[in-house]
Steps between C-alpha positions, in 0.01 A plus 500: 500500500156506340539854379880546478544194276266623228698823481817301424307283247378815328854641496629180343228485241538863392880464479460194279248681274715812482816305402307299245363825356848654491632214288231564232495881479624693195843655483361853507371429853857454616609809313271715711530304830848452648572142616604621845160667549316182398703302748397745773137467408508122518703479819406809701175649379313171535538519884197731519285249308610225729404701806165596355417138410612368840480738798255725311248222446528387861424851622208538264325192640566607859377855447189395304398251772553737791349814347193314392416418865636745752349832387156349514547370848639836614201685346258266679659595833517879445464681162631824659816343645558318171498818300742664748734206464488441125542871397862542625596162358369590156678845518826332590451241227455779238814673618699175481357431153640836387840395627473170317436685171818699564690179567361346179650778291837464677483119455441535126797737466717271715415203273605702195821606669571140608450386139739771381754394762471138397537593128805716581657209698454262210651748258805569722564131559470414132745780421740435783795444267444838333465664840828355612684579179396870517556517876156651566416293806458812723245651254311169476489464885387859532215437248393189687509674835282786366238254368514303823461820706192592298343163588598543865351850516165379371504208746568736789216727392259199499617402851451851632145515373429154631646576848309829529158395377462130561500529887204737468252217492654343811477839679140529385428159649624614840307827468182310416529287813538817715199648319290186565585501870431873538170508307403156615555608863272801449235277342543252787438781752187598304392136498498499117743203499586224741856406600460172308403690185802732532730194544342334197533821296870531593552140381325566169691831456833314546391248241399781264824692553731211411378452142482872449876523592562203271304682230767766474772239453276309263453807275873559508561140395242518223640827377853351492358193323321710233816700433691169467234355276512809272876462484474126422228565237775658287615139440180290545271714277752591233339422166639208311380326189308180570700215361198269515335697220794439264617206284711238673654349186721638224708348223796639318526307170564769239568864582498773766357819346540841654253742356544877542609455861517823702567535870550776758579464866240647743602832640409490863588868552192590297181535714234240414251772386750637238617159356248514215623846400881451529659245262836361601750421224493151355806291568408265208341662195293279270749217471412217259697184421479122493704220652462161343513183711857379542658833407787650700441880523698783651378844616753779466475866602651773704432547874137606543391391155231262644668157483412386851157657468434293189605183687268590785215539258563159340477325837234742631701637787362824346131513419437568132197592287302201357591418148862600532673161528383166359646153531376321197146647491455537871505846668730459802286752703224236489728233648565459872849613602577170655424321173696756297811478718505126480552559124717813529797475742706808581849539642538860610802722472528526878543141629327442825593204714337395825699427813483125447696223330597501134262216433208674665570815297506309174185302580324810636135522381514190290187277519581152626269355233656696208767359275850610592853462374729322741711722726816354339379612157394844622838558673681391187294724268553799734877436525478451878573123523875528564463783750229320700726194523764724653264625772546314830123437532426470127136575423430535874721809513317792664532806275425764768258786480449606138775260405765707669742210520508457121665718238297703248556248227407206724178668603404565135570137411298363799214726387538357151495145636177586683354634173577181295431249779134489405471499122305787343404593148631856512811575706573871558857584610537866607875582504582172673850472341636839609713362784653193330833481310515436130580129521207433730275713283586293192426176691159631618404627160583161339222353706255791488526553125501133410237450234417162648357669811122508482472839674489844345760736650491877539819674611534860623867547437775716352743212482655455158497121529122511547427747222705313239330167568128571552246458225351849544583826670250760619656849521329742737557872533306726735215252517468451121593189300731651232641181341444121484717238335797271536847636579610491134178663379519785754868566430393575140164679563506668840735794571412495875586133536816540291623777725415305813685200363809704418496653848483150656792387286716789612437445867775311681317219677680390808433158647275497801614312806246234592 
């Protein structure tokens, strides 16, 4: 227990640290590291670290104690016999060490394959509806079996090496005993040693052989632990900006100013050595505008024009250059993300609900000490009050994984309820009205666009009802801000906006079932 328990404690501590680090890493980290692979690192790769901290430490103490005493005692009895005994043990140890190096390479590749298998499994399970709809289950199963077979093949190779080389030390131990009896017998006949000395030498040799055999296993354990530690370091030592060095207070009293904002996504296909020489194309290109406190603003643009990227820069999901965005006179890159996101609340275009009750999903992440709207008010403002009353368990209704038991419109409105539960000064709504019908949309907009609300609201939307009623519209095209103004102003001055508006009017909007 003395040595196994610390291994478990180390495992627990590292898992906690890794998960904490994962919750604070930048978005680009998740773009280059699949979630399934990260799960495999935290759950599987850590086993080597646990073994190294537990069993490994125990063996180190045993080996150090024994090897510090027995060789000296053996040498005092007979230097010649000691050299004959130690030489084959050292040779066997070197051979086993070579085998361990081979196993280390296989272990590293096995961990990578296991991470790939885990990532593939997560992807397949997340896309199970698409897999079923396209009837590609046989192909998916075949892909999984191939990845699983690759993991098995590497595991079998490891076992073959272990089963062939590891017994070598045990065979060496038996050979050394035969050698001691043979040479010791000759030395006894020559009166160079006494029977008592030979017996003592055998005892010391047995004591010496045990830690030497353990040394092979110890090196294997340490090698496995180091490979696991290197894998875990991908998470633990990933660079992240120190929040403690930043401001922890910010006020929004006048204006949000975006100043020549440019942004490009990191291209992870480019080798690190070439990143300074190869410039990826900007998704946002020197965008500048202002949003006054209390304004209701919409962002309009074609698919891929940079709308969501702009939103992710405002809330710093994407890292931006200093001096690009100011709230009043404060550069948001100099403010801690926690502080910024207490002021800027975002409801994303893909609503994500946890497998918990409606109430827990609405209250998720809200500080108990912060000021909140009542749940009744939030449900009313998000047009969910009547529907929640019709649920058998009301707010205690479990929504299922990712909200599978709710319709698309209900999930969007619960996400909206979560966004307005804790009051913020800037509320960003990224396509959150796409799955609601026209009547529900008008009801929601009456609240969100009410001038009596003390929050500024930024919509990413193509909905006519939104564009007609907001104070200002930002029109994006291929990463550039091509027009700014109210609906009436842009109808008169912007050809691009006018054509978009006419296209929206000619579309036959069918009610969405919610």
